[in-house]
N, C-alpha and C positions, 0 to 999 in steps of 0.2 A: 862072286857074289859078296855085297857087302852084309856085316853083321847087323842084325836088327837093333834098330835104336831103344834104348832104355830111357824112359822118362826119368826126368830130375825131380825128385821130391823136395820141397821147398818148406821150411817151416816160418818163414819170416820175410813179410815185404816192408821196405824202409819208409818211413813217414815222410822223408825228404829224399827225391832222388837228383839232386844236383848240387854239385860241389865246386866252387870256383876259387883262385887265388884273390886274396883280398887286395883290393886297391888296382885291379886290373879291369877296365871296363869289358862286359862280355862279349860285345861285338869285336874286341881285339883277341879273344881267345880261340884257340883251337879245341876240339872237344876229343875225349876218350870215352868210348861207350862200354859201359860195363853192364854185362847181363845179370839178371836175377839170380841164376844159378851160380854165376861166380861169385856174388856178394853172399850167398849163402854158403859156399864153401869157405869163404874167408870168415865169416861168423862162426862155423863150425871147428875150423883148424886153428885160426888165430885168437878169437875171441874166447871160444869155449876150451880150448885147447885139447880138441880131440884128436887121436891118432888117425892117420889118413884111412885105415881099415874101418874104423868105426864110424867115422865122418862118411865114408862112401857107402856104407850100410844104410845110414840115415838118409842120403840121398838116392838110394837105390841104383847107384853104378858101381862098376869095378873100381878096384883101388888104383889101377892105370888111369882109368877116366877122372877119376878125383883128383890124382895128381897133375892130369894135363889142365883141369878146370883151375885148380889153385894156382899153378905156374902162370896160367894167362891172366888171372886176376893181378897177382904179385906184379907182373910187367906192365899191367895197364897202370897201377897205381904209381910204379917207379918212373913210367914215362910221364905221367901227369905231375908229380912233384918236381921231377928233375928238370922238365922241359915247360913248367907253368901251364899245365893245360888243365881245363875244366873235366870232371867227370860227370856223365850222365849214366844213370843206372835205370836201364828198361830192357825188356826184350827178354829173348831165350827160350828154351824148351823146357817148360817145367809145369808141374801140379802142385798146388797147394796142398800141404798135409792137413787133416782135419783136426779140429781141438781135441784134445785127449779129455775123454769124460770118465769120471768115477762115480761107484755108488757104494755108500757103506753099507754092509751086511747086517750091522747092529742096529743103526737108527735110521736107515734108508735115505740118508741124506745125499743128495746128486751134486756135482759140481764139475766145472771145466777148467782146463789149464792151457794155456797155448803151447803149440808144437816147439820143441826144443827146449821146454822147461823141465827140470828135474820132475819125476814122477811122484805122486803124492805118497808118502809113507804113513800117514794117518789122515782121519777123518778130520775135516777143519771143525765139526760140530761137537762129536763125542770123542774125539782122539782115539778111536780105535783103530786097530792095525787090520781088521778084517775088512779090506776093501776089495772092490772088485773092478777090473777095467771095463767099463759099460760099452767101449766101443767094440770089444771081442766076446764079452759076457763071460769072462773068465777071470781069475784071480791075477793081480798084478804081479810083475815080474816076468813075465812071458814076453815073447817078441810082439810088438805092435808096430804102429806107424804105416797103417794103410792109408792110402791117399784117395781122393775121390775124383769123379770126372775123368775125361780123355785127356791126354796128355797132347798139348798143341804148342806150335810155336807162336810166341806171342811178340809181335813185330814192334820194333822201337818206334 
């Protein structure tokens, strides 16, 4: 029996989902399809510089699964660059992570930051360090990252 599927948590969607070699007409290009979860793995490992264990935890997958996802993403990028192929980013099995919400215990100011952003250390209004993670209703510094909605395959 196959192991149950673990939904991949993603904290970023690209504003642009298509990249192509300059000067090559689009009708002459082959495409490589990169999934949203592969892009998230690239962002966490290569851009943010996280170790695979921490990045895997953020995506809600095992370290081995994260390694497989990042290997697949690296191969697709290499294929695209070396063989002059376009990259289309879409699809995959993932859930978006909700915005991180914070509340100041001193001035009661509330604010949000995008997933994958460093957590707040101080209130942006009064600079107090006494802040609460409003998503969980507890003080900052404890585990967070709960997603929302059911995991579904998003087709290309």
